[in-house]
C-alpha positions as CSV (number, residue, x, y, z in Angstrom):
1,M,0.0,0.0,0.0
2,L,1.3,3.4,-1.0
3,N,1.5,5.9,1.9
4,I,1.8,9.7,1.2
5,D,2.1,11.7,4.4
6,S,-0.5,14.3,5.3
7,L,0.3,17.9,4.8
8,E,0.9,20.4,7.7
9,H,0.4,23.4,5.4
10,G,-0.5,23.5,1.8
11,I,-3.1,22.7,-0.9
12,V,-4.7,19.5,-2.0
13,I,-6.2,19.4,-5.5
14,D,-8.6,16.5,-5.4
15,H,-11.1,14.8,-7.7
16,I,-9.0,15.3,-10.8
17,H,-10.1,13.2,-13.7
18,A,-7.8,10.2,-13.8
19,G,-4.8,10.8,-16.1
20,S,-5.0,14.6,-16.0
21,A,-2.7,15.3,-13.1
22,M,0.4,15.9,-15.2
23,K,-1.4,18.3,-17.5
24,I,-2.5,20.3,-14.4
25,Y,1.1,20.1,-13.0
26,H,2.5,21.8,-16.1
27,L,-0.4,24.2,-16.5
28,L,0.0,25.5,-13.0
29,G,3.8,25.7,-13.3
30,L,4.3,23.4,-10.3
31,D,7.7,22.3,-11.7
32,S,9.0,25.8,-10.9
33,L,7.9,25.8,-7.3
34,D,10.5,25.3,-4.5
35,C,8.3,23.1,-2.4
36,S,7.2,19.4,-2.2
37,V,4.6,18.3,-4.7
38,A,3.1,14.8,-4.7
39,I,1.1,13.5,-7.6
40,I,-1.2,10.5,-7.0
41,K,-2.5,8.9,-10.1
42,N,-5.4,6.5,-10.5
43,A,-6.4,6.6,-6.8
44,K,-9.6,4.7,-5.9
45,S,-12.6,6.9,-5.8
46,S,-16.1,5.8,-4.8
47,K,-17.6,8.7,-6.8
48,F,-15.6,8.4,-10.0
49,G,-13.9,5.0,-9.9
50,K,-10.4,6.5,-10.3
51,K,-9.1,9.9,-9.7
52,D,-5.8,11.8,-9.5
53,I,-4.7,14.0,-6.6
54,I,-2.0,16.7,-6.3
55,K,-0.7,17.7,-2.9
56,I,1.4,20.9,-2.6
57,E,3.3,21.5,0.6
58,G,3.7,25.1,1.8
59,K,2.5,28.4,0.4
60,A,2.0,28.8,-3.3
61,D,0.4,31.6,-5.2
62,L,-1.5,29.8,-7.9
63,N,-4.4,30.7,-10.2
64,L,-6.5,27.7,-9.4
65,D,-9.6,29.0,-11.1
66,I,-8.3,28.0,-14.5
67,L,-8.8,24.4,-13.3
68,G,-12.5,24.8,-13.7
69,V,-12.0,25.1,-17.5
70,I,-10.3,21.7,-17.5
71,D,-12.6,19.8,-15.1
72,H,-15.4,21.4,-13.0
73,N,-15.4,18.4,-10.6
74,I,-12.0,19.4,-9.1
75,T,-12.0,20.4,-5.4
76,I,-9.5,22.5,-3.6
77,N,-8.7,21.9,0.1
78,V,-6.5,24.4,2.0
79,I,-4.6,22.7,4.8
80,D,-3.2,24.4,7.9
81,M,-1.8,22.7,11.0
82,G,-2.7,19.3,9.4
83,K,-6.4,20.1,9.1
84,I,-8.6,21.3,6.3
85,V,-9.4,24.9,7.0
86,A,-11.1,25.8,3.7
87,K,-12.7,24.1,0.8
88,R,-12.6,26.2,-2.3
89,S,-15.0,25.8,-5.2
90,L,-13.8,26.8,-8.6
91,V,-15.0,29.9,-10.3
92,L,-14.9,29.9,-14.1
93,P,-12.6,32.6,-15.4
94,K,-14.1,35.1,-17.9
95,Q,-11.1,34.6,-20.2
96,V,-8.3,32.1,-20.4
97,T,-5.0,32.5,-22.3
98,N,-3.0,29.5,-23.4
99,V,-4.9,27.0,-21.2
100,I,-6.8,25.4,-24.0
101,R,-6.1,25.3,-27.7
102,C,-8.3,26.2,-30.6
103,K,-9.2,23.2,-32.8
104,N,-9.8,25.2,-35.9
105,P,-6.7,24.7,-38.2
106,R,-7.5,28.0,-40.0
107,C,-7.6,30.0,-36.8
108,I,-4.9,32.7,-36.6
109,S,-3.8,31.2,-33.2
110,N,-2.8,28.1,-35.1
111,A,-1.7,29.7,-38.4
112,E,0.6,32.4,-37.0
113,E,3.5,31.7,-34.6
114,G,3.5,33.5,-31.3
115,V,-0.3,34.2,-31.2
116,D,-1.9,33.3,-27.9
117,H,-4.8,30.9,-27.7
118,I,-7.5,33.1,-26.0
119,F,-10.9,31.8,-25.1
120,Q,-13.8,33.9,-23.7
121,L,-16.5,32.4,-21.4
122,C,-19.8,32.8,-23.3
123,N,-22.2,30.8,-21.2
124,E,-21.4,30.1,-17.6
125,K,-24.3,27.7,-17.1
126,S,-23.1,25.4,-19.9
127,Q,-19.4,26.3,-19.3
128,L,-19.1,27.3,-23.0
129,Y,-15.8,28.9,-24.1
130,R,-15.2,30.3,-27.6
131,C,-12.0,31.3,-29.3
132,I,-11.9,35.2,-29.5
133,Y,-10.5,35.0,-33.1
134,C,-12.7,32.5,-34.9
135,E,-15.4,31.8,-32.3
136,Q,-14.7,28.0,-32.4
137,E,-16.3,26.3,-29.3
138,F,-14.1,24.6,-26.9
139,Q,-15.1,20.9,-26.6
140,K,-14.1,19.1,-23.4
Protein backbone atom coordinates (compact mmCIF):
# COMPACT_ATOMS: atom_id res chain seq x y z
CA MET A 1 0.00 0.00 0.00
CA LEU A 2 1.31 3.43 -0.97
CA ASN A 3 1.51 5.95 1.86
CA ILE A 4 1.78 9.69 1.23
CA ASP A 5 2.14 11.71 4.43
CA SER A 6 -0.52 14.26 5.28
CA LEU A 7 0.27 17.94 4.82
CA GLU A 8 0.87 20.38 7.65
CA HIS A 9 0.39 23.45 5.43
CA GLY A 10 -0.55 23.50 1.78
CA ILE A 11 -3.12 22.74 -0.87
CA VAL A 12 -4.71 19.49 -1.99
CA ILE A 13 -6.20 19.44 -5.49
CA ASP A 14 -8.63 16.53 -5.39
CA HIS A 15 -11.11 14.76 -7.69
CA ILE A 16 -8.99 15.33 -10.79
CA HIS A 17 -10.12 13.23 -13.75
CA ALA A 18 -7.84 10.15 -13.84
CA GLY A 19 -4.83 10.78 -16.06
CA SER A 20 -5.04 14.59 -16.00
CA ALA A 21 -2.70 15.34 -13.07
CA MET A 22 0.43 15.87 -15.20
CA LYS A 23 -1.40 18.31 -17.48
CA ILE A 24 -2.46 20.31 -14.43
CA TYR A 25 1.06 20.06 -12.98
CA HIS A 26 2.50 21.76 -16.07
CA LEU A 27 -0.41 24.19 -16.52
CA LEU A 28 0.01 25.55 -12.98
CA GLY A 29 3.80 25.68 -13.30
CA LEU A 30 4.30 23.42 -10.29
CA ASP A 31 7.69 22.34 -11.66
CA SER A 32 9.04 25.83 -10.93
CA LEU A 33 7.92 25.85 -7.27
CA ASP A 34 10.47 25.35 -4.51
CA CYS A 35 8.30 23.05 -2.41
CA SER A 36 7.23 19.42 -2.25
CA VAL A 37 4.59 18.33 -4.73
CA ALA A 38 3.05 14.84 -4.67
CA ILE A 39 1.06 13.49 -7.59
CA ILE A 40 -1.16 10.49 -6.95
CA LYS A 41 -2.48 8.91 -10.14
CA ASN A 42 -5.38 6.50 -10.45
CA ALA A 43 -6.35 6.58 -6.78
CA LYS A 44 -9.55 4.73 -5.91
CA SER A 45 -12.65 6.90 -5.79
CA SER A 46 -16.11 5.79 -4.76
CA LYS A 47 -17.62 8.65 -6.78
CA PHE A 48 -15.56 8.43 -10.01
CA GLY A 49 -13.94 4.98 -9.89
CA LYS A 50 -10.45 6.45 -10.34
CA LYS A 51 -9.08 9.93 -9.74
CA ASP A 52 -5.82 11.85 -9.52
CA ILE A 53 -4.73 13.99 -6.57
CA ILE A 54 -2.04 16.68 -6.30
CA LYS A 55 -0.66 17.69 -2.89
CA ILE A 56 1.37 20.91 -2.62
CA GLU A 57 3.31 21.49 0.60
CA GLY A 58 3.72 25.10 1.78
CA LYS A 59 2.50 28.40 0.42
CA ALA A 60 2.02 28.75 -3.30
CA ASP A 61 0.45 31.65 -5.16
CA LEU A 62 -1.45 29.81 -7.90
CA ASN A 63 -4.36 30.74 -10.15
CA LEU A 64 -6.49 27.70 -9.37
CA ASP A 65 -9.64 29.00 -11.08
CA ILE A 66 -8.27 27.95 -14.48
CA LEU A 67 -8.78 24.37 -13.32
CA GLY A 68 -12.53 24.83 -13.74
CA VAL A 69 -12.01 25.07 -17.51
CA ILE A 70 -10.34 21.66 -17.54
CA ASP A 71 -12.59 19.82 -15.06
CA HIS A 72 -15.41 21.37 -13.02
CA ASN A 73 -15.41 18.43 -10.57
CA ILE A 74 -12.02 19.38 -9.11
CA THR A 75 -12.04 20.38 -5.44
CA ILE A 76 -9.45 22.49 -3.64
CA ASN A 77 -8.70 21.88 0.05
CA VAL A 78 -6.55 24.36 1.97
CA ILE A 79 -4.60 22.67 4.77
CA ASP A 80 -3.23 24.43 7.87
CA MET A 81 -1.80 22.71 10.95
CA GLY A 82 -2.71 19.34 9.42
CA LYS A 83 -6.42 20.11 9.10
CA ILE A 84 -8.65 21.28 6.26
CA VAL A 85 -9.37 24.94 7.01
CA ALA A 86 -11.09 25.84 3.75
CA LYS A 87 -12.69 24.14 0.80
CA ARG A 88 -12.60 26.25 -2.33
CA SER A 89 -14.99 25.82 -5.18
CA LEU A 90 -13.76 26.76 -8.60
CA VAL A 91 -14.98 29.91 -10.32
CA LEU A 92 -14.88 29.86 -14.09
CA PRO A 93 -12.61 32.63 -15.36
CA LYS A 94 -14.12 35.05 -17.89
CA GLN A 95 -11.10 34.63 -20.16
CA VAL A 96 -8.26 32.11 -20.35
CA THR A 97 -4.99 32.46 -22.26
CA ASN A 98 -2.96 29.46 -23.42
CA VAL A 99 -4.87 27.05 -21.18
CA ILE A 100 -6.84 25.41 -23.98
CA ARG A 101 -6.08 25.32 -27.70
CA CYS A 102 -8.28 26.20 -30.65
CA LYS A 103 -9.17 23.16 -32.76
CA ASN A 104 -9.78 25.21 -35.93
CA PRO A 105 -6.73 24.68 -38.17
CA ARG A 106 -7.46 27.96 -40.03
CA CYS A 107 -7.61 30.04 -36.83
CA ILE A 108 -4.90 32.69 -36.57
CA SER A 109 -3.81 31.22 -33.24
CA ASN A 110 -2.79 28.06 -35.13
CA ALA A 111 -1.69 29.66 -38.40
CA GLU A 112 0.60 32.36 -36.96
CA GLU A 113 3.49 31.66 -34.61
CA GLY A 114 3.46 33.51 -31.30
CA VAL A 115 -0.30 34.22 -31.25
CA ASP A 116 -1.88 33.32 -27.90
CA HIS A 117 -4.82 30.94 -27.68
CA ILE A 118 -7.45 33.10 -25.95
CA PHE A 119 -10.91 31.83 -25.06
CA GLN A 120 -13.81 33.87 -23.67
CA LEU A 121 -16.55 32.44 -21.42
CA CYS A 122 -19.81 32.79 -23.34
CA ASN A 123 -22.25 30.80 -21.23
CA GLU A 124 -21.44 30.11 -17.59
CA LYS A 125 -24.29 27.66 -17.11
CA SER A 126 -23.13 25.36 -19.91
CA GLN A 127 -19.44 26.27 -19.32
CA LEU A 128 -19.09 27.27 -22.97
CA TYR A 129 -15.85 28.90 -24.07
CA ARG A 130 -15.22 30.32 -27.56
CA CYS A 131 -12.02 31.35 -29.30
CA ILE A 132 -11.89 35.17 -29.51
CA TYR A 133 -10.48 35.02 -33.06
CA CYS A 134 -12.66 32.49 -34.91
CA GLU A 135 -15.41 31.79 -32.32
CA GLN A 136 -14.70 28.05 -32.38
CA GLU A 137 -16.31 26.34 -29.35
CA PHE A 138 -14.06 24.56 -26.90
CA GLN A 139 -15.11 20.93 -26.61
CA LYS A 140 -14.12 19.10 -23.42
